[in-house]
C-alpha positions in Angstrom: 0.0 0.0 0.0 1.5 3.4 -1.0 1.7 6.2 1.5 -1.1 8.3 -0.1 -3.5 5.3 0.2 -2.5 4.7 3.8 -3.4 8.3 4.6 -6.7 8.0 2.7 -7.5 4.8 4.6 -6.5 6.5 7.8 -5.9 5.1 11.3 -8.6 3.3 13.1 -11.3 5.9 13.9 -11.8 7.0 17.5 -14.8 9.0 18.4 -13.8 12.3 20.1 -15.6 14.5 22.7 -19.1 15.7 21.8 -19.1 13.5 18.7 -22.9 13.9 18.4 -22.4 17.4 17.2 -18.7 17.9 16.6 -17.2 16.0 13.7 -13.6 17.1 14.0 -11.2 19.8 15.2 -8.3 21.3 13.3 -5.4 23.5 14.2 -3.4 25.0 11.3 -0.1 26.9 11.9 1.6 29.0 9.1 5.3 29.5 9.3 8.0 30.9 7.0 11.8 30.9 7.1 13.9 34.0 7.2 16.5 32.4 5.0 14.1 32.1 2.0 11.7 34.4 0.2 8.0 33.5 0.4 7.1 30.5 -1.8 5.5 32.8 -4.4 8.9 34.4 -5.0 10.9 31.1 -5.0 12.1 29.4 -8.2 12.0 25.6 -8.5 15.5 25.2 -7.0 14.6 27.4 -4.1 11.5 25.4 -3.4 13.5 22.2 -3.4 16.0 23.8 -0.9 13.0 24.6 1.4 11.9 20.9 1.3 15.5 19.8 2.0 15.8 22.1 4.9 12.5 20.9 6.5 13.4 17.3 6.0 16.8 17.7 7.6 15.1 19.4 10.6 12.7 16.5 11.3 14.3 13.5 9.6 15.1 11.8 12.9 11.4 11.3 13.7 10.5 7.7 12.8 6.7 8.4 12.8 6.7 10.8 9.8 6.0 9.8 6.2 7.4 12.1 3.5 5.4 12.3 0.3 6.7 14.0 -2.9 3.6 15.3 -4.7 5.3 14.7 -8.0 4.9 11.0 -7.3 1.1 11.2 -6.9 -1.6 10.9 -9.6 -4.2 13.7 -10.0 -6.9 11.5 -8.5 -4.8 10.8 -5.4 -4.1 14.5 -4.9 -7.8 15.4 -5.2 -8.7 12.5 -2.9 -6.4 14.0 -0.2 -8.1 17.4 -0.7 -11.5 15.8 -0.2 -10.2 14.5 3.1 -9.2 18.1 3.9 -5.6 17.0 4.4 -4.3 19.3 1.7 -5.7 22.7 0.5 -6.8 23.7 -3.0 -3.9 26.3 -3.0 -1.5 23.5 -2.3 -2.8 21.4 -5.2 -2.7 24.4 -7.7 0.8 25.5 -6.7 4.1 24.6 -8.4 5.2 21.0 -8.4 8.0 21.2 -5.9 6.0 20.5 -2.7 5.8 17.8 -0.1 3.4 16.5 2.4 4.8 15.3 5.8 2.3 13.0 7.6 1.9 11.3 11.0 -1.1 9.2 10.2 -1.7 7.8 13.7 -1.7 11.2 15.4 -3.5 13.1 12.6 -0.6 15.5 11.8 -0.2 16.7 8.2 2.3 19.3 7.1 2.2 21.0 3.7 5.7 22.2 2.6 5.6 25.0 0.0 1.9 25.9 0.1 1.2 29.7 0.4 3.7 29.7 3.2 6.8 27.5 3.6 5.0 25.4 6.3 1.4 24.8 6.9 1.2 22.6 10.0 -2.1 20.9 10.4 -3.4 18.7 13.2 -6.8 17.1 12.8 -8.6 15.3 15.7 -12.0 13.7 16.0 -14.7 15.5 17.9 -14.3 18.7 19.9 -10.6 18.5 20.7 -9.0 21.8 19.9 -6.5 21.7 22.7 -5.3 18.2 21.7 -5.0 19.3 18.1 -3.0 22.4 19.2 -0.6 20.2 21.3 0.1 18.0 18.3 0.7 20.9 15.8 2.8 22.8 18.4 5.0 19.7 18.8 6.0 19.8 15.2 6.3 23.6 15.3 8.7 23.4 18.2 10.7 20.7 16.4 11.1 22.7 13.2 11.8 25.9 15.2 14.8 24.2 16.9 16.6 23.9 13.6 15.2 26.5 11.2 15.1 30.3 11.4 11.5 31.4 11.5 10.6 34.8 10.0 9.4 36.8 13.0 8.9 40.4 13.9 8.5 41.9 17.4 5.5 44.0 16.3 3.8 41.7 13.8 4.7 38.3 15.2 5.2 35.4 12.7 5.5 36.8 9.1 3.2 35.2 6.6 2.5 35.8 2.9 -1.1 36.8 3.5 -1.4 39.7 6.0 -4.5 38.2 7.6 -2.3 35.4 9.1 0.2 37.7 10.8 0.7 37.3 14.5 0.2 33.7 15.6 -0.3 32.4 12.1 -2.8 30.0 13.7 -6.3 29.1 12.5 -8.4 26.9 14.8 -11.6 25.4 13.3 -14.3 22.9 14.5 -16.5 21.0 12.1 -20.0 20.9 13.5 -23.1 19.1 12.4 -26.0 21.5 13.0 -29.2 20.1 11.5 -31.6 21.3 14.2 -30.2 24.8 14.2 -30.5 24.8 10.4 -34.1 23.5 10.6 -35.0 26.2 13.0 -33.5 28.9 10.7 -31.1 30.1 13.5 -27.9 29.5 11.5 -28.4 33.0 10.0 -28.2 34.5 13.5 -24.9 32.7 14.2 -23.5 33.8 10.8 -24.2 37.4 11.7 -23.0 37.3 15.3 -19.7 35.4 15.0 -17.8 38.1 13.1 -18.6 40.5 15.9 -16.4 38.5 18.2 -13.6 37.7 15.7 -14.9 34.3 14.5 -16.5 33.1 11.3 -18.6 30.3 10.0 -17.9 28.5 6.6 -19.0 25.5 4.6 -17.7 22.0 4.5 -14.4 22.7 2.7 -13.7 26.1 4.2 -13.6 29.6 2.8 -15.8 30.2 -0.2 -17.5 26.8 -0.2 -21.1 25.9 0.1 -22.7 24.2 3.1 -23.6 20.5 2.6 -25.0 18.0 5.0 -25.7 20.8 7.6 -21.9 20.8 8.2 -20.3 24.1 9.3 -16.8 25.1 10.2 -16.4 27.6 13.1 -13.0 29.3 13.1 -11.1 32.3 14.3 -10.6 35.4 12.1 -8.0 37.2 14.2 -4.4 36.1 14.5 -2.7 39.5 15.4 -2.5 40.8 18.9 -3.7 37.6 20.5 -1.8 34.5 21.7 -2.4 30.9 20.7 -3.8 30.1 24.1 -6.1 33.1 24.0 -7.4 32.0 20.6 -8.2 28.5 21.9 -9.8 29.9 25.0 -11.9 32.3 22.9 -13.3 29.6 20.6 -14.0 27.0 23.3 -17.0 28.6 25.0 -18.5 29.7 21.7 -18.5 26.2 20.3 -19.8 24.8 23.6 -22.7 27.3 23.4 -23.5 26.3 19.8 -23.4 22.6 20.7 -25.7 23.3 23.6 -28.1 25.2 21.4 -28.1 22.4 18.8 -28.9 19.8 21.4 -31.7 21.9 22.9 -33.3 22.3 19.4 -32.9 18.6 18.7 -34.8 17.8 21.9 -37.5 20.3 21.1 -37.9 18.9 17.5 -38.2 15.4 18.8 -40.7 16.4 21.5 -42.9 18.6 19.3 -42.6 16.8 15.9 -41.6 13.2 16.7 -43.6 11.6 14.0 -42.5 14.1 11.3 -38.8 13.9 12.1 -38.9 10.1 12.5 -40.5 9.8 9.0 -37.8 12.0 7.5 -35.1 9.9 9.1 -36.6 6.6 8.1 -37.1 7.8 4.5 -33.4 8.8 4.4 -32.5 5.4 5.8 -34.6 3.6 3.2 -33.1 5.7 0.4 -29.5 5.1 1.3 -30.1 1.4 1.9 -32.0 0.8 -1.4 -31.3 3.6 -3.9 -29.8 2.5 -7.3 -28.1 5.9 -7.8 -26.8 8.4 -5.2 -25.0 11.6 -6.1 -22.4 13.1 -3.7 -24.8 16.0 -3.0 -27.7 13.7 -2.2 -25.4 11.7 0.0 -24.7 14.8 2.1 -28.4 15.4 2.7 -29.0 11.7 3.6 -25.9 11.8 5.8 -27.3 14.7 7.8 -30.7 12.9 8.5 -29.0 9.6 9.3 -26.6 11.2 11.8 -29.6 12.9 13.5 -31.3 9.5 13.5 -28.3 7.9 15.3 -28.5 10.7 17.9 -32.2 10.0 18.5 -31.7 6.3 18.6 -34.0 5.8 15.6 -31.1 4.4 13.6 -29.3 1.7 15.5 -27.5 -0.5 13.0 -25.2 2.4 11.8 -22.9 4.3 14.0 -21.1 7.7 13.8 -17.8 6.0 12.8 -19.2 4.2 9.8 -21.2 7.2 8.6 -18.4 9.7 9.1 -16.0 7.5 7.2 -18.4 7.5 4.2 -18.3 11.3 4.3 -14.9 11.0 2.6 -15.0 7.6 0.9 -17.9 8.4 -1.4 -16.7 11.7 -2.6 -15.8 11.7 -6.4 -12.0 11.4 -6.3 -12.0 8.9 -3.5 -14.6 6.8 -5.3 -12.6 7.0 -8.5 -9.5 5.6 -6.7 -11.5 2.9 -5.1 -13.0 1.6 -8.4 -10.4 2.8 -10.9 -7.2 2.4 -8.9 -4.3 4.9 -8.9 -5.0 5.7 -12.5 -8.3 7.3 -11.4 -10.3 8.3 -14.5 -8.3 6.0 -16.8 -8.8 3.1 -14.5 -12.4 4.1 -14.1 -13.0 3.8 -17.8 -11.4 0.3 -17.7 -14.0 -0.7 -15.1 -16.7 -0.4 -17.8 -18.0 -3.7 -19.1 -16.6 -5.8 -16.3 -18.8 -8.1 -14.4 -18.3 -6.2 -11.2 -19.4 -3.0 -12.8 -23.2 -2.4 -12.1 -23.7 0.5 -14.5 -21.0 0.9 -17.1 -18.9 3.0 -14.8 -21.7 5.3 -13.7 -20.3 6.9 -10.5 -23.7 7.5 -8.9 -24.5 3.8 -9.3 -21.2 2.7 -8.0 -21.5 5.1 -5.1 -24.9 3.6 -4.1 -23.5 0.1 -4.4 -20.5 0.9 -2.3 -22.7 2.5 0.4 -25.0 -0.5 0.5 -21.9 -2.7 0.9 -20.5 -0.7 3.8 -23.9 -0.5 5.6 -24.3 -4.2 5.6 
C-alpha cells in the first residue's frame, strides 16, 4: 500500500468528545523561514531547498511519512483534498512540494503551500487543545533547527497579512441540522464576526454548506496569543453545541412523527437507492446522523457514517473503483462483471454505500 493510500484509509477511527455534534477539530499553523523568500517568490531550485531544509530538521522522527507530490496521480491528490488533508492552493501550486504526515496522530504538514510550512493537526470530535498540542509539537521541532521569519510587532510573518501574528487558525466542524431546521444559523453567521470568529462551509472559505456541516474558526491572529485564541473559541463552540442539542430535543418532543418519518425515509433511500450523487449523500448523511443521535437508527454508528463522508466523494470513489490511474482506471471498469452501471459513478456510489452499511 502506498503512503497516499495509507493516509486516505487513515488510522482506526476513534470518536472524540461531543461527537454527536462535533465531527472534527483542526489547528493549522503557518510558518515561513527568514533564509528564504516567500514561496510565491521562489524558483524551482529554491522550493527544493526549502523541502530539503525541512526534511533535515525533522528526519530523525520515525513516525513521519514524506510524500513527494510529483509521485502522486491527480486523483490521489484530489482525494487528499476531499479528506481536507491538503488545500486547493497546495494542489494548484508549483510541483516542488511535499506532504509530511503522521497518520496515527492526525498530523499533516504542507511544505511550499502559500507559506513554507502549513502545519495541520486534525482530531476527532471537539478537541481543539489536543489538536494544538500536536501541531505545536511539530512547530517546536522545526523551530529548533530552522530560522522562522518573526517580527516583534507583527509576530510570525506570513505571505497573507490576515495570518500575521500567531499564524494559527483553529476550526471545528459541526453538524447542526436542528439549528438549520429552526433557521437560526443565519443569526450565528451574523453574530460570530462581531467576536472575531467566522462560519464557513464543509471545505472552508468560499465553499457551500452541505450535510448541515459548518466550520467555526477564528478570524483574528494578530494581537492575540495561541492560548487566548483557543480559550476564545472553546465557550462559543460549547454554546453552539448546547443550542443544537436543545433544538434537537425540542424537535423530537414537538414533531416526533415528522422527524422520524424524514429519518426513516433517508434510511430507506440510502439502503436501497440505485443511484446516489455526492450532493444527495450529504443530505442523507445529515438525516441519518440525526437519527443515530435520537436512537432511531441503531445499525449504523457515527464511525461508519463519518468514514463514508470522505470515501464516497468523487476522487476517493474513482480511486476505489479505478485504482491509482483514477479516471483512466475508471474507464477500464466499464463492461466488467463487477461494474453495475457501465462505470456510472452515482450507481457505484450507491452500491458501495450498501456494501458498507451491511
